[in-house]
C-alpha positions as CSV (number, residue, x, y, z in Angstrom):
1,M,-113.2,63.7,-38.4
2,N,-110.3,61.3,-38.7
3,K,-107.1,62.8,-37.2
4,K,-103.7,61.3,-37.9
5,W,-101.7,61.1,-34.7
6,D,-98.1,62.2,-34.8
7,I,-95.6,60.7,-32.4
8,W,-95.0,64.1,-30.9
9,D,-98.7,64.5,-30.1
10,V,-98.5,61.2,-28.2
11,V,-95.3,62.4,-26.4
12,I,-97.0,65.7,-25.3
13,I,-100.1,63.9,-24.0
14,A,-98.1,61.1,-22.3
15,G,-95.9,63.7,-20.5
16,S,-99.0,65.7,-19.4
17,L,-100.7,62.5,-18.2
18,L,-97.6,61.5,-16.3
19,I,-97.6,64.7,-14.3
20,L,-101.4,64.5,-13.7
21,A,-101.1,60.9,-12.5
22,W,-98.2,61.7,-10.2
23,A,-100.0,64.7,-8.7
24,L,-103.2,62.7,-8.0
25,L,-101.3,59.7,-6.5
26,K,-99.2,62.0,-4.4
27,A,-102.3,64.0,-3.2
28,F,-104.1,60.8,-2.1
29,G,-101.0,59.5,-0.2
30,I,-100.5,56.5,-2.5
31,I,-97.0,57.6,-3.4
32,H,-94.5,57.5,-0.6
33,S,-91.7,59.3,-2.2
34,P,-88.4,57.6,-3.1
35,V,-86.2,60.1,-4.9
36,W,-86.9,58.7,-8.4
37,V,-90.7,59.1,-7.8
38,E,-90.1,62.7,-6.7
39,M,-88.5,63.3,-10.1
40,L,-91.4,62.0,-12.1
41,P,-93.1,65.4,-12.6
42,Y,-89.9,66.8,-13.9
43,F,-89.5,64.0,-16.4
44,G,-93.1,64.3,-17.4
45,G,-92.9,68.1,-17.7
46,G,-89.6,67.9,-19.6
47,T,-91.1,65.3,-22.0
48,A,-94.2,67.5,-22.6
49,I,-92.1,70.6,-23.2
50,L,-89.7,68.8,-25.6
51,G,-92.7,67.4,-27.5
52,A,-94.3,70.8,-27.7
53,A,-91.1,72.5,-28.8
54,Y,-90.6,69.9,-31.6
55,K,-94.2,70.3,-32.7
56,L,-93.8,74.1,-32.8
57,G,-90.6,73.7,-34.9
58,K,-92.5,71.6,-37.4
59,I,-95.3,74.2,-37.7
60,R,-92.7,77.0,-38.1
61,K,-90.9,75.0,-40.9
62,G,-94.2,74.4,-42.6
63,I,-95.0,78.2,-42.5
64,E,-91.6,79.0,-44.0
65,D,-92.0,76.5,-46.8
66,T,-95.5,77.9,-47.6
67,E,-94.0,81.4,-47.7
68,K,-91.4,80.3,-50.2
69,K,-94.0,78.7,-52.4
70,V,-96.2,81.9,-52.3
71,D,-93.1,83.9,-53.3
72,K,-92.5,81.6,-56.3
73,I,-96.2,81.9,-57.3
74,L,-96.0,85.7,-57.1
75,K,-92.9,85.8,-59.3
76,I,-94.6,83.6,-61.9
77,E,-97.7,85.9,-61.8
78,E,-95.5,89.0,-62.3
79,R,-93.7,87.4,-65.2
80,F,-97.1,86.3,-66.8
81,T,-98.4,89.9,-66.3
82,N,-95.4,91.3,-68.1
83,L,-95.7,88.8,-70.9
84,E,-99.4,89.5,-71.3
85,H,-98.7,93.3,-71.4
86,E,-96.0,92.9,-74.0
87,H,-98.3,90.7,-76.1
88,K,-101.0,93.4,-76.0
89,L,-98.4,96.0,-77.1
90,A,-97.2,93.8,-79.9
91,M,-100.7,93.1,-81.2
92,C,-101.4,96.9,-81.2
93,G,-98.1,97.5,-83.1
94,K,-96.6,99.5,-80.3
95,L,-93.9,97.0,-79.6
96,K,-91.3,96.0,-82.3
97,I,-90.5,92.3,-82.1
98,R,-87.4,91.1,-83.8
99,H,-87.7,87.5,-85.2
100,C,-84.5,85.5,-85.4
């Protein structure tokens, strides 16, 4: 299966990997913590959260657009059903149609 990567997918994964790398390096004593290094997990977590929030917003917008399209289809179906019913009534002579 060929999946198209979105920039926000990459942002989420990069943020998560940044936190994981920092935790491992800190656990093995490789990182001796200047202040900016102590902040890396916060930057990574913030990046992952922002990416996930953006991605969820896109999904929500897609759902709302789909709902609007479904509503339009249902209105068209209702109009078609009414037209079909009126046509049957007209063919049976039960509906008077005035021609201009």
